[in-house]
C-alpha positions as CSV (number, residue, x, y, z in Angstrom):
1,M,-108.2,109.3,-44.7
2,K,-107.1,105.9,-45.9
3,I,-106.1,103.3,-43.4
4,E,-103.9,100.4,-44.7
5,L,-104.0,97.0,-42.8
6,K,-101.0,94.7,-43.0
7,E,-101.8,91.3,-44.5
8,K,-101.1,88.4,-42.2
9,K,-98.6,85.7,-43.4
10,P,-99.6,82.3,-42.1
11,W,-96.6,80.6,-43.7
12,K,-94.2,81.9,-41.0
13,R,-96.2,80.0,-38.4
14,W,-96.0,76.8,-40.4
15,V,-92.2,77.2,-40.8
16,S,-91.8,77.6,-37.0
17,I,-93.9,74.6,-36.3
18,S,-92.0,72.6,-38.8
19,I,-88.6,73.5,-37.4
20,F,-89.9,72.6,-33.9
21,L,-91.1,69.2,-35.0
22,I,-87.9,68.5,-36.8
23,L,-85.9,69.3,-33.6
24,I,-88.2,66.9,-31.6
25,V,-87.7,64.2,-34.1
26,Y,-83.9,64.7,-34.2
27,A,-83.8,64.6,-30.3
28,A,-85.8,61.4,-30.2
29,Y,-83.6,59.9,-32.8
30,A,-80.5,60.9,-30.9
31,V,-81.8,59.5,-27.7
32,S,-82.8,56.3,-29.3
33,S,-79.5,56.0,-31.1
34,K,-77.7,56.3,-27.7
35,S,-79.8,53.7,-25.9
36,V,-77.7,50.8,-27.3
37,K,-74.0,51.1,-28.5
38,T,-72.1,48.4,-30.3
39,V,-68.6,47.4,-29.2
40,D,-66.2,45.2,-31.1
41,T,-65.4,42.0,-29.1
42,T,-61.8,41.9,-30.4
43,T,-61.1,45.2,-28.5
44,L,-62.1,43.7,-25.2
45,N,-60.5,41.3,-22.6
46,F,-62.6,39.2,-20.4
47,Q,-61.9,37.8,-16.9
48,V,-63.9,35.1,-15.2
49,V,-64.7,35.7,-11.5
50,Q,-63.2,32.9,-9.4
51,S,-63.5,31.6,-5.9
52,G,-61.2,29.8,-3.5
53,P,-58.9,30.1,-0.5
54,L,-56.8,33.3,-0.5
55,D,-54.2,34.8,1.8
56,V,-54.9,38.5,2.0
57,Y,-51.8,40.8,2.0
58,T,-51.5,44.5,2.0
59,K,-48.7,46.4,0.2
60,A,-46.4,48.5,2.3
61,Y,-43.3,50.5,1.5
62,G,-40.3,51.3,3.7
63,E,-36.6,50.8,4.0
64,L,-34.1,48.5,5.6
65,A,-32.3,49.7,8.8
66,S,-29.6,48.5,11.2
67,A,-30.9,46.3,13.9
68,K,-28.1,47.6,16.1
69,E,-27.2,51.2,16.2
70,R,-24.8,53.1,18.4
71,I,-24.5,56.9,18.9
72,L,-21.0,58.0,19.6
73,T,-20.8,60.9,22.0
74,A,-18.0,63.2,23.3
75,P,-16.6,61.8,26.6
76,A,-15.5,65.2,27.7
77,L,-14.8,68.7,26.5
78,G,-12.4,68.7,23.5
79,K,-11.5,69.7,20.0
80,V,-11.7,67.4,17.0
81,A,-8.0,66.7,16.2
82,D,-8.4,63.8,13.6
83,I,-11.2,62.3,11.5
84,L,-10.1,58.8,10.4
85,V,-13.3,57.3,9.0
86,R,-16.0,58.8,6.8
87,P,-19.7,57.8,6.5
88,G,-20.2,54.6,4.5
89,T,-17.0,53.0,5.6
90,K,-17.2,49.5,7.2
91,V,-15.9,49.4,10.7
92,S,-15.1,46.9,13.5
93,P,-15.7,47.4,17.2
94,D,-12.1,48.7,17.7
95,S,-12.0,50.9,14.6
96,V,-11.0,54.5,15.6
97,I,-13.5,56.9,14.1
98,L,-11.9,60.2,15.3
99,R,-9.6,61.7,17.9
100,L,-10.4,64.5,20.4
101,S,-7.8,66.7,22.0
102,N,-8.0,68.1,25.6
103,P,-4.6,68.9,27.3
104,K,-6.4,69.9,30.5
105,L,-7.9,66.4,30.8
106,A,-4.5,64.8,30.6
107,Q,-3.2,67.1,33.3
108,E,-6.2,66.2,35.5
109,V,-5.4,62.5,35.0
110,N,-1.8,63.1,36.1
111,E,-2.8,65.1,39.2
112,A,-5.4,62.6,40.2
113,S,-2.9,59.7,39.8
114,G,-0.4,61.6,41.9
115,K,-2.9,62.1,44.7
116,L,-3.8,58.4,44.5
117,A,-0.2,57.4,45.0
118,E,0.1,59.8,47.9
119,L,-3.0,58.4,49.6
120,K,-1.8,54.9,49.2
121,A,1.6,55.8,50.7
122,Q,-0.2,57.4,53.7
123,R,-2.3,54.4,54.2
124,E,0.8,52.1,54.2
125,A,2.5,54.4,56.7
126,F,-0.5,54.4,58.9
127,K,-0.6,50.6,58.8
128,Y,3.0,50.4,60.0
129,E,2.3,53.0,62.7
130,Q,-0.7,50.9,63.9
131,Q,1.4,47.7,63.8
132,S,3.9,49.4,66.1
133,E,1.1,50.4,68.5
134,L,-0.1,46.8,68.4
135,L,3.3,45.5,69.3
136,R,3.5,48.0,72.2
137,Y,0.2,46.8,73.5
138,Q,1.3,43.2,73.1
139,G,4.5,44.0,75.0
140,N,2.5,45.6,77.9
141,I,0.3,42.5,78.0
142,A,3.3,40.2,78.1
143,N,4.9,42.2,80.9
144,I,1.7,42.2,82.9
145,E,1.3,38.4,82.3
146,A,4.8,37.9,83.6
147,S,4.0,40.0,86.7
148,V,0.8,37.9,87.2
149,E,2.9,34.7,87.1
150,K,5.3,36.2,89.6
151,A,2.4,37.2,91.9
152,K,1.1,33.6,91.6
153,L,4.5,32.3,92.6
154,E,4.8,34.5,95.6
155,L,1.3,33.7,96.7
156,S,2.0,30.0,96.4
157,L,5.3,30.4,98.4
158,N,3.5,32.4,101.1
159,E,0.7,29.9,101.4
160,E,3.3,27.1,101.9
161,L,5.2,29.2,104.5
162,S,2.0,30.0,106.2
163,R,1.1,26.3,106.5
164,R,4.5,25.8,108.1
165,G,4.0,28.7,110.4
166,V,6.9,30.6,109.0
167,A,5.2,33.4,107.1
168,S,2.9,35.9,108.7
169,E,-0.7,36.4,107.8
170,I,-0.1,39.9,106.6
171,E,2.5,38.6,104.0
172,L,-0.1,36.1,102.7
173,K,-2.8,38.8,102.3
174,R,-0.3,41.1,100.6
175,A,0.6,38.4,98.1
176,K,-3.1,37.7,97.4
177,L,-3.8,41.4,96.8
178,F,-0.8,41.8,94.5
179,L,-2.0,38.9,92.4
180,K,-5.5,40.3,92.2
181,Q,-4.2,43.7,91.1
182,E,-2.0,42.3,88.4
183,S,-4.8,40.1,87.2
184,K,-7.2,43.1,86.9
185,K,-4.4,45.1,85.2
186,L,-4.0,42.3,82.7
187,E,-7.7,42.1,82.0
188,F,-7.9,45.9,81.5
189,E,-4.8,45.9,79.2
190,K,-6.4,43.2,77.1
191,Q,-9.6,45.2,76.8
192,K,-7.6,48.2,75.7
193,Y,-5.8,46.0,73.2
194,Q,-9.1,44.7,71.7
195,Q,-10.6,48.2,71.5
196,F,-7.5,49.5,69.8
197,R,-7.6,46.7,67.3
198,G,-11.3,47.5,66.5
199,M,-10.5,51.2,66.2
200,Q,-7.6,50.4,64.0
201,R,-9.8,48.3,61.6
202,Y,-12.3,51.3,61.3
203,Q,-9.4,53.7,60.6
204,L,-7.9,51.4,58.0
205,T,-11.4,51.0,56.4
206,Q,-11.8,54.7,56.3
207,R,-8.5,55.2,54.6
208,D,-9.3,52.3,52.2
209,I,-12.5,54.1,51.2
210,I,-10.6,57.3,50.5
211,V,-8.1,55.5,48.4
212,D,-10.8,53.6,46.5
213,Q,-12.7,56.9,45.9
214,Q,-9.6,58.4,44.5
215,A,-8.9,55.3,42.4
216,S,-12.4,55.5,40.9
217,Q,-11.8,59.2,40.1
218,V,-8.5,58.3,38.4
219,A,-10.2,55.5,36.5
220,L,-13.0,57.8,35.4
221,L,-10.6,60.5,34.2
222,Q,-8.4,57.9,32.5
223,K,-11.4,56.4,30.7
224,Q,-12.4,59.8,29.5
225,L,-8.9,60.4,28.3
226,D,-8.9,57.0,26.5
227,D,-12.3,57.6,25.1
228,M,-11.0,60.8,23.4
229,Q,-9.9,58.2,20.8
230,V,-13.5,57.4,19.7
231,T,-14.1,53.9,18.5
232,A,-17.0,52.3,16.7
233,G,-18.0,49.8,19.5
234,I,-19.9,47.5,17.1
235,S,-19.3,45.9,13.7
236,G,-21.1,47.6,10.8
237,S,-20.6,50.9,8.9
238,L,-20.4,54.5,9.9
239,Q,-23.8,55.9,9.0
240,S,-23.3,59.6,9.8
241,L,-20.7,62.1,11.1
242,D,-22.0,65.1,12.9
243,I,-18.8,67.1,13.4
244,E,-16.0,68.7,11.5
245,L,-12.2,68.8,11.9
246,G,-11.2,71.5,14.4
247,Q,-14.7,71.8,15.9
248,S,-15.0,72.2,19.7
249,V,-17.4,69.7,21.3
250,Q,-19.2,69.6,24.7
251,L,-19.5,66.6,27.1
252,G,-22.2,64.2,25.7
253,Q,-22.4,65.9,22.3
254,S,-23.4,63.6,19.4
255,L,-20.4,62.9,17.2
256,A,-21.4,60.0,14.9
257,K,-23.7,57.1,14.4
258,V,-22.7,53.5,13.7
259,G,-25.1,50.8,12.5
260,S,-24.8,47.1,11.8
261,D,-24.7,45.9,8.2
262,E,-25.4,42.2,8.7
263,E,-28.1,42.5,11.3
264,L,-31.0,44.4,9.6
265,I,-34.6,45.1,10.3
266,A,-37.3,46.5,8.0
267,R,-39.1,49.7,8.8
268,L,-42.5,49.7,7.0
269,R,-45.2,52.3,6.5
270,L,-48.6,50.4,6.8
271,P,-51.8,51.9,5.4
272,Q,-53.7,53.4,8.3
273,H,-57.0,51.7,7.5
274,Q,-55.4,48.2,7.6
275,A,-52.8,48.7,10.4
276,D,-55.3,47.5,13.1
277,Q,-55.9,44.3,11.2
278,I,-52.2,43.3,11.3
279,D,-51.1,41.0,14.2
280,I,-47.7,40.9,15.8
281,N,-45.6,38.1,14.2
282,A,-47.6,38.5,10.9
283,P,-45.6,37.1,8.0
284,V,-44.0,39.7,5.6
285,I,-42.4,39.2,2.2
286,I,-39.9,41.9,1.4
287,N,-38.8,42.7,-2.1
288,T,-35.4,44.3,-2.5
289,Q,-35.5,44.2,-6.4
290,K,-32.8,41.5,-6.2
291,G,-34.8,38.9,-4.4
292,L,-37.3,38.2,-1.6
293,I,-36.7,38.2,2.1
294,N,-39.0,36.5,4.6
295,A,-39.7,38.6,7.7
296,R,-42.3,39.0,10.5
297,I,-43.9,42.0,12.2
298,T,-42.5,42.7,15.7
299,R,-43.8,46.2,16.5
300,V,-46.7,48.4,15.2
301,E,-46.8,52.0,16.4
302,S,-50.1,53.8,17.2
303,I,-49.2,57.2,15.8
304,V,-50.6,58.0,12.4
305,T,-48.4,60.1,10.0
306,N,-49.7,61.1,6.6
307,G,-52.2,58.3,6.5
308,T,-49.6,55.6,7.4
309,V,-48.5,53.8,10.6
310,Q,-44.9,52.8,11.2
311,A,-44.0,49.2,11.8
312,E,-40.9,47.1,12.3
313,A,-40.2,43.6,11.0
314,I,-37.3,41.2,11.8
315,L,-35.7,39.5,8.8
316,D,-35.9,35.7,9.1
317,S,-34.2,34.5,5.9
318,E,-30.9,35.2,4.1
319,L,-30.2,38.7,2.9
320,T,-30.1,39.5,-0.8
321,S,-26.9,40.8,-2.3
322,N,-28.0,44.4,-2.3
323,A,-29.4,44.5,1.3
324,R,-28.0,47.4,3.3
325,P,-29.3,50.1,5.7
326,A,-31.5,52.7,4.0
327,L,-32.3,50.5,1.0
328,Q,-35.9,51.3,-0.2
329,V,-38.0,48.2,-0.3
330,S,-41.6,47.2,-1.0
331,S,-43.4,44.4,0.9
332,Q,-46.5,42.3,1.3
333,V,-47.8,42.1,4.8
334,F,-50.2,39.3,5.7
335,I,-53.6,40.4,7.0
336,K,-55.8,37.4,7.1
337,H,-56.8,34.1,5.3
338,E,-60.2,33.9,3.5
339,E,-61.3,30.3,2.8
340,N,-63.9,31.2,0.1
341,A,-62.8,34.5,-1.4
342,V,-64.4,35.8,-4.6
343,Y,-61.8,37.5,-6.8
344,I,-60.4,38.3,-10.3
345,T,-56.9,39.0,-11.5
346,Q,-56.0,42.7,-11.1
347,A,-56.3,44.7,-14.3
348,S,-55.8,48.3,-15.4
349,G,-58.6,50.6,-14.3
350,L,-59.8,48.5,-11.4
351,R,-59.2,50.2,-8.0
352,P,-59.0,48.3,-4.7
353,R,-61.3,49.3,-1.9
354,S,-63.6,51.2,-4.3
355,K,-67.1,51.1,-5.9
356,Q,-67.0,51.2,-9.7
357,A,-69.3,50.7,-12.7
358,A,-68.3,47.6,-14.7
359,F,-69.7,45.7,-17.6
360,V,-70.6,42.0,-17.3
361,R,-71.1,39.8,-20.4
362,Y,-74.4,38.1,-21.1
363,D,-74.2,36.3,-24.5
364,D,-74.0,39.2,-27.0
365,L,-74.6,42.0,-24.5
366,L,-72.6,43.8,-21.9
367,V,-74.7,44.9,-18.9
368,Q,-73.4,47.6,-16.5
369,R,-73.2,46.8,-12.8
370,E,-72.1,48.5,-9.6
371,V,-69.2,46.4,-8.2
372,L,-67.6,46.8,-4.8
373,F,-64.0,45.9,-4.8
374,G,-62.0,44.9,-1.7
375,E,-58.3,44.4,-1.0
376,L,-55.7,43.7,-3.6
377,S,-53.5,40.7,-2.6
378,D,-50.7,39.4,-4.8
379,D,-52.5,40.6,-8.0
380,K,-55.8,39.1,-6.8
381,L,-58.5,41.8,-6.5
382,I,-61.2,40.6,-4.0
383,I,-64.9,41.3,-4.9
384,R,-67.2,42.1,-2.1
385,E,-70.4,42.9,-3.9
386,G,-71.9,43.0,-7.5
387,L,-70.3,39.9,-9.1
388,S,-70.7,36.2,-8.7
389,V,-68.5,33.3,-9.4
390,G,-68.4,32.5,-13.1
391,D,-69.3,36.1,-14.3
392,E,-67.3,37.4,-17.2
393,L,-66.1,40.9,-16.5
394,A,-65.1,43.0,-19.6
395,I,-61.8,44.7,-19.2
396,F,-61.5,47.9,-21.3
397,D,-61.6,51.7,-21.0
398,A,-65.3,52.3,-20.4
399,T,-65.1,56.0,-19.8
400,E,-67.1,56.9,-22.9
401,Y,-69.7,54.2,-22.2
402,E,-70.6,55.1,-18.7
403,Q,-74.0,56.6,-19.7
404,Y,-75.1,53.2,-21.3
405,Q,-76.7,50.5,-19.3
406,Q,-76.1,47.9,-22.1
407,L,-73.7,47.5,-24.9
408,N,-74.0,45.2,-28.0
409,L,-71.2,42.9,-28.8
410,K,-70.0,42.6,-32.4
411,N,-67.9,39.6,-33.2
């Protein structure tokens, strides 16, 4: 039996080794070729890092709103009979917005007015009755006073006759007793008169109270009836209308809203992370696209909504021509003053309050650094870490060069 042995072929091993070495050499070349990349200087912009005093502002968005607003509500049950003004129309305090109808209310006013007239007539009749009673009491007092005078005269006459020995002792005592009785009677009658007058005052006061209560009721009903003709109450414009013609409304139901046009405030949405740094009365510059308005913060809420905090600002300077309620505006809100701020002018690709890789120029090289940027204020981007005054920062799209620590510059 013949056994055949396969001949070994060493050339295959050498081919494999050669390919492996070629790959290693190519990888080394590729790595070395990526270690330094060349960039044309003409494609770059450079900014020099500066230092100096800087007012730090934060950007906030919002809208103008009426400083004075008035909700118009239904004074009573009724039905919308007329709508005279539509939203957006300028109004004065006496402008009639709409009219409500309620025949039952008009009837109640008439009934209440009739009852008031009746109560007033009863009070006047009572006053005349009481005056008659007063006159009767005064007549009784006058009669008793006359009787007292008569008793005094008789007593005086009896005393004179007694001195002369003409009148008897009994007649003298009778005259004294009569005078005493009439005097007591007069005193008693005067007390009754004073008590009657006091009682009369209370009774008249009670009737006056009843009349006043009815008069208040009439005034209330009459005001409700008058208010069925709904007026604006303030100067401005009708901002919203919540009802339709022919609709029935309940007492106190919202009908419309009126807001001032000339007296405005700004409602701004402040970034949550900066809201606690903003003081009351902080200056604000509002941009309406047709000019700037100076303002100041008057209120900052504590509730956070979608990463923002609501604030209000009073406008201190003249309004621009397009200023009106609901106008969308942007603003710069003052946060603080930095005496020696380090900053550059804002450029594309630089993000405030972020840490980014940036390239700094050293002669013919660009060296990558980690830079911590702070707030953006009026196109000035504050630098917190990573750059010094005088450094030249290269401004370009460095996305494809992030893996390089250095770049060569080609002039």
